[in-house]
N, C-alpha and C positions, 0 to 999 in steps of 0.2 A: 502493500499498499503505498502510496506515494503523497507527501503534503507538502505545500509550496506556500513558502513567503514573500512577497515582494516586501523588498528593502529601499530603494530607490529607484524612481520613475521620472521620464519626462516624457514629451512626442518624439523623439529618437531612440530612443533605449529605456530598456529594463532591465534592472539585478532583482535578479531574486534567487530565494535559497529555497535549496529541493534536498526533501529527507525521504528517505526508503525506510520503514518499517518493515519490520520481519515479517511473512506472510508464505506466501506461496516463490517458492523456489524457480519454480517457473518459467516461461519467457513470456514478457508480455508483450499483449496487442500490438499488429503493425499499426505502426504510426506516420503520419508527413506532417508535419508540424511549417506552418504556414510561414515563420517568422524564420528569419536568420539570427542565429545564436553560437555564443561563446559559451564551451561549458569547462569546467576547472572542479577539479574532484577536494574537497576538504577532510574528509576523511572517507576512509574505508576504500573497498576495491568491489567493480563490478565489471558487465562485460556488457558492449554495445554491437551490435550491428549496425552498421554506415556504408559506406560508398567503399570501405577496406574488408567488407565481410566483417566477421566477428573481430574483439579486438579487447583487450583487458583495459581499463582506467583502474589510474590511483594517481595519486599527488604528483606522478612525475608525468602522465601521460593525459593530454587533455582533446578534447575537439571541435572541430570548428561543424557546425551541421548549415547546408544551405537550404533556401527555401521550397519544400516540396520533398526532400529528401528524405527516401523508406529508411524507415530503422526500427530497429526492438531492441531489449532492453533483458536483461536478467541478473537480478541479485538474489544471490543463493544464500549470501551471510546477513544481508538485511544491514539496516543501520550507517547505511551510506549517506554521506550529505557532498552535496557540492553547488556552484555556483552558477547558473546560468545568466545569459548577457544577451536579449533579447534585443534585437535591433529591427525600427521600420525599416519599409522597403524602402524608402527616399534616401533614410541614414543610411543603410549597407549601401546601396548603385553609387551615393555617394565615398565612401570611403573606400567601396575595392572595383567598382565601375562594371559595366554590364555589357556582356557576361562576364559571370565569375566560373573559373575553372580550376579545380584544385587537384592536383597531384594525391594528393591525402587525406582525409578528413581529420585524422588524428595527427597531434603535433606532439613532440618532446616542450615538458616544461621543467626546465632548468631553473637553478637554484635565483638566479634575477626575476625568473619570473613568477614566481611562485611569493617569493620579496612584493613585487609589482600586483597579487592577487590580494595580498592582505593589505596593501597599501589601499588598492580602492576599496574594500570592506572596510577599514579603517577611516576614510574620508564621508563615509557615512551620507544621509540624502540633505544633511543641513546648504550643500552647494552642487545640488546635482545638475548645473548647466553647465560649472564652471571646473571646478575642482573636480569633481567624483568625471566628468565628461575628457577630464585631460589623463585620468588615472584608466578608463576607460581604454581609450584610445593607444596610452602606451601599454597596455599590454595586450589588447588586439594586434599591434603593431607585431609583435613580439611572437603574436600565434601565427601570425600570416607571414613572415617572413620565411620564404622556403616553400610557402605552401602554392601560392597563386601562382598559376601561369601567366596573370597580368597584376602584373608586381606593383605593389603601395611606394611609393617613395619616400621613403623614409631616411635615407642615407645621403639626399643632394643638398649639394654645397650651395651655399649665401652665397648670394649678390642680390642687385638693382629688387630684383622683383620683392624679395624677404623686406627691403624696406618701405618699397611701395604698400605693400601686404600691412604691415605695421601702421602705416601710417593712416590709412584707411581705417584699418580696426579703431586705432585710436580716438580717429573723428566719429566716428560712429559711439562708441561707448561715450566717450567727451559730450555728444548731442541727444544722448539718450536713445537713439534709434530702436523700434520694437525688436530689432532683429538682434543686438547688441545684449537680448535675456540669458543668452547662453553660446555656446561654441558653435555648434554645427549653423544654426542662424547665421551667428554674424558672418562661419566662412563662406556660406550661400550667398552671404549679401555681396560680397565683396571679389565673388566669384573664384575662391582659392580652396584648395582640399582644406579639412580640419586638421588632418597630421603635419601639412605645410604651413598653416597659420599657428598653430599647436607649439613649433617648433623654432617657426622666425622670430619670437620674441623673443625667446633665451641670447637670442644671437645676434639679434638687433640690441636690447635693451639688458640683458642682462639677469631681467627676470621672467619668470612665467607668464603666459597671458593673463591665468589666475589672479597671481599676486598682483599684477601691473591693475588689473580693474578694481580689485579689493583695495589697493591706492588711492584709487579715482574716488572709489564710494565711501572712502576714510576721510579724504579731503572734503566731498560734499558732507557728511557728518561733523566734520568742525564748525562748517558752516553754518548749521543745524542747532549744535551745542553751542553756539557763541551768541547766536541770534535770538532764540524764541525759549521758551519752557515747554515744547511739545514732550510730552514722556519718552523714553527710550524706546518702548514698543513700538511706538505712531512713530519715529525718523528711521527705526528697524525699517519699518513696515514698508515706507517710504524709499527706502533706499534699494528693495529689492530683496532683503537680509530674510534666511527660513524665518526666524523668529530673534526675540534680544536676548538670548543666549550665543548665538551664532553671530549675530552683531560684536554683544561684546567680546567673544573668543578673536575676533579678528581686528578689532580696534587695538584688544593689548597685542596680539601678534606685530601689529606697525606700529604702535605709540610706546609699549611697554606699560602702560596702564590702563584702569579700567574707563569709558564715556562718562562714567558718576566721578572720578579723579580729576577729569580732565576739563569738565563743565563749569566749577567754581573755578579755575588757573586761566578760561579763556575768559573770564567777567573778571578779573582781578581781585577776585577774594579767596583768600587765604584758604588751605586746605588742611583740616584736621590730621 
């Protein structure tokens, strides 16, 4: 018996935890999921029949599932836990291209990929459109490397195009363009691969796109803290943070102190 829990989701992808409870040790019915997915094992070991026939999956081997691919599973021991990142059709085409051909559906999960998996889960749902999106891309790039006939560009050299991408992305973030709500729509707005845009920021500015966007939001937060008495929850909501706790964490990361401590300092009042 399988159970699932959605850990985070937006319009481009969803991160879900799947758990297999001990039950029937036989094979599952044939499935043909309509969404592309990246699956990594958190615990246990089970079997899957896909493009490669029957393969054993554990923490060292994951798989990429293409839309409509026929698959079956066998969980002889039960208790298996895995993470599934499911992509919308537009996002998958944006990331991998059309059509998608794979040499193999399974891939080796090295220690760095396992760390990326853990980092993705640690990112949580607070900033699904940027921080989590970048962690998902990092993990997908590792999975796709060497798997796709039509390979994504993950090691392209920096150049003038990167500078223009960063300039356009910065302008969209500064102007509050609706597409700046997340990495995927922002990349679509400026006509770039999400990979290329995500990698261009560290090359050009020395910081990730997520950190740059948060840096800009912290600047807007300082304006709000200085000029009005809005609650921290209202300021957080107006700036697109998941909640007040997320807002406080980001401000502390960038300023070394909380919004509560910053507000009186901005108004020339002593702090206790």
